[in-house]
N, C-alpha and C positions, 0 to 999 in steps of 0.2 A: 393511523391504530387507538380505538379507545382503550380506555384504561382496563377493560375486561380481556382484551386482544393483545394487550403488551404482558397482561400478568400473564396468560396460556405462555406467550414467547419466552416467557423467563424461566417457565416450569418446564417447557419443553428441553431448553438449553439443560437446564441442570440433571435433568432426567437423561439428557443425552450422556450426560459428563458421568453419570452413574453406571449405563451401560458398555462405555467405553470402555471404564476402570474395568469391570468384570471379564470386558472381552480380550483386554491386556493382560489379565493374567492367566486367560484361556489361552492364550497363541502360545504361551512356554509350555502346553502340557500336552499335546499330541502333532504327530508327522503323519508322513503316509500318502499326503496329499499336493496335487502339484499347486505351486504359489498362485495367487490370485492375480489376475492383470488389472493391477488397480491403474486405472489411465491416469493421467495429468491432469489437475483443476483447469490450464488453456484449453483445452480438447473435449470439455464438457459442458452444456447448457449451465451446470452448477455452479460454472465459475464466475458467472454474474451476483451469486447471492453474498449476502455477507458473510456466512461461516466457511468453514475450512473443511474441506472437499476428503473424503478418504483416504486419499494417496496423501494428501499433505498432513494429516494427523499422525498417518503411518509413519512419514517420514522425519517430521517433528520430534514424535516420541520414541524413534528408533525402534520401531517397531518394523518395518521394512526388509532387515537384516535376516529377520525369522523365517519372513515369508520366502526369501532366496533361499533357505535354508529347505524350504518346504516344511515349516511349521506352521501349522495353520489354525489348530486348536481342534483337532481330531481327537475323536474319543468323548471328551466333556459333556455334559448338557447344562444349558443355561436356561435356570426357570424364571419367567416372569410375571410377576404377579400386579395384575393390571385392572382398572375400572372401566376400560375402553377395548373396543374389540381391533384387531388388527386388518388393514385393506391389503391383501394379497394382490389386488393389482398394482397399488403403487410399490409394494416389496418388488414386484417381479419387473418395473420399469426402474426402480433403482438397481438391481442386480446387472440388469443388461446396460445402463449407461456408466457401470464401474467397474465393468466386466468379471461380475462376480459369480459364482456358480449357483444355480438354483438353494435356496433357503430349505434345509433338515426341519420345517415349520410343523409342530402340530398346537392346535389349540382345545384347551380344554374346558367345557362351559360349567358352572355349577349346575347340582340335580335340580336346586330350585327354578332355572330357566329354562325354557323351550327351544329356546336360539343362541347362537352367540352375540354377543353386545354389540352394537352399529360399531364400525371403525371410527377411530378415533388419530387425530395425528401424534399424538403423543406416545400411544403406545406404539404403532407402527415405525417411530422415529427409534424407539426403545430396540426394536428388533433389527431397524435395517444397519446402525452402527455398530451394535455387535456382531452382528452378521458379518459386517465391514471386515472387522480386526479378528474376527474367530471365523472364518467362512467355513471349517470345517465342523464347527462345531454343532451338536443338535441344539434347538430350539423351541422351548416350550412355554407358551404362554397358557396362564390358569387365568380367569377370568373372576371378576368379583364383583356382584351386584351391591352399588353403592346406593342402601337406604335410605341413606340421612340420619338413623338412628345410631346413635355409638356404641352400644351395645351389640345390636345385630351386626352392623358393620364391621367390628372388631371381631367380632366373632367369624366372622365371613371370610374377612384375613387369615385370622389363624388357620382354618380351615383348607383356603388354598396353600397355605405354606407347608400345610402336613401333605397337601396333595403333591406338592412339587417333591417334597423329603418321599416319599413315597414311592414316587415314581422315577427315583434313581437321580434327581439333580445333583450336579455337582455344585454349582453357584447359583444361588438364590437373585434376583433385583429386584427390588421393593423401591419402587419413584415413587410412594405415595406417602403421607402422613396420617400415622395410623390411628391418632385420636379424633380423625375429624375436624370438625369446625367448634366441636366443644374442648379439644386443646386437652383432655383429660388422660395422661400419660398414667397414673395408677389404674385408672380401669383398662385402657388397651392394655397396660402389659399384663394384668388379669388373665388374659386372655392369648398374649402373641408370647410373653417370658419363656414361659417352660417348652413353647414349640421352637425356639430359636437356639434354648437351650439344647432339645433333642436333636436340631440340625448340627452343631457345635459339635455332638457327640458322635456323631457319623461322619465329622471332616467335611460337613459341608459351609461354605463360606457365604455367609449371609450379607449383601452389600446394601443399604439403606442411604436415598439424599437426603443433606444434610437439612434442606428445605431452601426457601428462594425470600425469605423475609429476612434476612438479617440474624440480629440477636432477638426477635421479637416474634416464635413461632406462631403466636395466633392474633393473624392482622388486625380483629378488631379489638384488642388489648393492648395496653401500656405494658404488659408483665415482659421479664426479660427471662429468656431463656434456652433451649433447645429441643427440638422437634423429635417426637418418638415415632417410626422405631430406630431411627437414627442413631438415640442415645442410649440402647439399648445394651449393656458390655459383652452380650455375644453376639454383637452386629460391628460391621464397619460401615460407621458414617461416612459419608462421601460429601464433601463440600466441593465447593466452584471456583476456578481461577479465569483470569485471561491470560491467554497463551501469546506469546510473542515469538516471531520466527524473524531471520533472517530473510534478506533478500533471494537467497537460493532455498527458503523453505527450513532451512536447518533451526533446531530450538534455540531460541536466545535468551529464555527466561521466561517466569511466570508472576504475577501480582495476583493479589486475593480481588477474587470479584466482589464488589460492596453490597450483592444482593443474597452473597451463599449464607446462608446457617451456620450459626457457631456460637458457643460459649460453654456454660457448665450447666450438668443436669442438677436439680433440686431434689430430685427421686433416686437417682442412683450414684451409688459412691463409688471412688474410682476404682476400676479393678486393679487385679495385681499385674496384669500385664502393662499397664499405661503409666510404667515409671522408668526414667531413663535419662541419660544426657539431653539436655536443653529441654526436658520438658517441666512444666509448672508443678510446682507441690502443692497445689491445693486438693483439698479432699475428696471431691465431687468429678463425677466423670467427665470428662470432657469431649468435646465434639467440635470440627469432624476429625478423625483419625487418618484421613491420606485424601487428596483433591485432585481434582482434572480438570480441563478447559470446560468452561461453561458460559462465558461471556455471548449473549447474543448477536454481538457485535464485534469482529476483529479489532476495533481501536475502542 
């Protein structure tokens, strides 16, 4: 695996943790659907992979009892903001492999695009594992054309988030760095901050990945900081961990994943809600707020 492929693999693992967190949240909010038949890892080809299957994750994070009670996320809508398309064929194979019902999936392309974006493994993985842990939820993908121009890109992201809000999203998942390769929080926030505030006012939870470059949000710079939009006070920043399980698959603990983004924002002050027992007393916004399994390898 070359450096480029390894970086993409790390991004997929952290983006995977982001969508799982949203899915677990949704799993407590709806019912009225038969529990999914999440087959065991030993009975599927995926058992040969390094990562955890949906059944193992559901067991480790104690989501399985919700399925037993018929709580599967029916009612809410997860909106994904993506710069890649979704492979419906891959999603269908995933659903069959793990005994999941067909996904309630809709894909929205921007007005400036004539067709859907080419399928990408990262975006497809987002949708698949969110569907695995909240199989009753509606899934909406809002595609974004990544132009490489920061102002245009940030504006496109804002339009996609606004579209998700207008479309009735319950949770918005952003597995992207909104600043692009220029890493300007100030400029990106000038487009996105007010949109996130509007989402919060409507009771919509917005999750964003804390990045996979540790304390250096800009890979080509030695600057220490945090990734935007995870650092926005109206967004829940999601970090990554290394999940440990017992021989029976039960939760055994977690440790921080070395590549997970984290630190303090130099742009946003600490919000009023980020105070409490066990928290540092710094004046700046700290990230991440929560974390979930992200290590691309079990060991």
